[in-house]
Wavefront OBJ file of the C-alpha trace (Angstrom):
o trace
v -52.211 85.095 6.749
v -51.113 83.609 10.054
v -53.423 83.787 12.987
v -52.097 84.767 16.354
v -51.907 82.208 19.129
v -54.776 83.956 20.895
v -57.032 83.646 17.849
v -56.084 79.984 17.433
v -56.811 79.292 21.100
v -60.138 81.072 20.897
v -61.097 79.081 17.806
v -60.017 75.816 19.458
v -62.109 76.484 22.578
v -65.054 77.720 20.533
v -65.204 74.823 18.056
v -63.065 71.837 19.052
v -63.597 71.716 22.814
v -67.400 71.262 22.590
v -66.868 68.310 20.229
v -64.313 66.723 22.550
v -66.516 67.219 25.618
v -69.524 65.729 23.826
v -67.441 62.732 22.709
v -66.349 62.244 26.305
v -69.954 62.438 27.489
v -71.027 59.811 24.953
v -68.165 57.550 26.007
v -68.945 58.021 29.708
v -72.654 57.342 29.320
v -72.003 54.323 27.111
v -69.823 52.810 29.826
v -72.645 52.929 32.392
v -74.194 49.502 32.822
v -77.412 50.636 34.514
v -78.061 54.094 33.139
v -81.755 53.703 32.343
v -84.039 50.984 33.566
v -85.792 48.900 30.905
v -86.831 51.150 28.043
v -88.719 50.253 24.890
v -86.530 49.404 21.916
v -87.914 52.327 19.883
v -86.973 54.817 22.598
v -83.420 53.502 22.597
v -83.157 54.040 18.831
v -84.556 57.574 19.079
v -82.175 58.389 21.941
v -79.160 57.180 19.969
v -80.252 59.051 16.843
v -80.683 62.261 18.843
v -77.349 61.759 20.587
v -75.443 61.315 17.331
v -77.371 64.083 15.552
v -76.083 66.439 18.253
v -72.569 65.147 17.691
v -72.895 65.606 13.929
v -74.062 69.177 14.459
v -71.086 69.991 16.679
v -68.604 68.400 14.270
v -70.114 70.183 11.255
v -70.051 73.465 13.187
v -66.394 72.939 14.064
v -65.396 72.059 10.511
v -67.281 75.068 9.158
v -65.594 77.239 11.791
v -62.209 76.009 10.560
v -63.043 76.999 6.989
v -64.713 74.000 5.343
v -67.801 74.756 3.259
v -71.240 73.848 4.661
v -72.022 70.842 2.461
v -68.640 69.199 2.886
v -68.646 69.783 6.641
v -72.121 68.234 6.982
v -71.160 65.215 4.881
v -67.873 64.728 6.707
v -69.631 65.052 10.073
v -72.192 62.398 9.085
v -69.417 60.020 8.043
v -67.456 60.625 11.261
v -70.544 60.028 13.406
v -71.303 56.809 11.550
v -67.782 55.584 12.185
v -67.814 56.624 15.862
v -71.265 55.147 16.489
l 1 2 3 4 5 6 7 8 9 10 11 12 13 14 15 16 17 18 19 20 21 22 23 24 25 26 27 28 29 30 31 32 33 34 35 36 37 38 39 40 41 42 43 44 45 46 47 48 49 50 51 52 53 54 55 56 57 58 59 60 61 62 63 64 65 66 67 68 69 70 71 72 73 74 75 76 77 78 79 80 81 82 83 84 85
């Protein structure tokens, strides 16, 4: 069954756009040389883990929204985040 252009656009804005915006935010913040003044090493690791966990959630949500089952979307999202990070 073909989806109408309106349904495809709605799905794109609902699932893909948040992922793309979050990727852009990560890229923008990573390019900042003086974003946070001296932070402990452990805080930096926790911040990066939290940042990429959010990305994994958005990617898994998008893949699930496009029809992939939950387990495969979560696994694929984890792999994509590992490659991006």
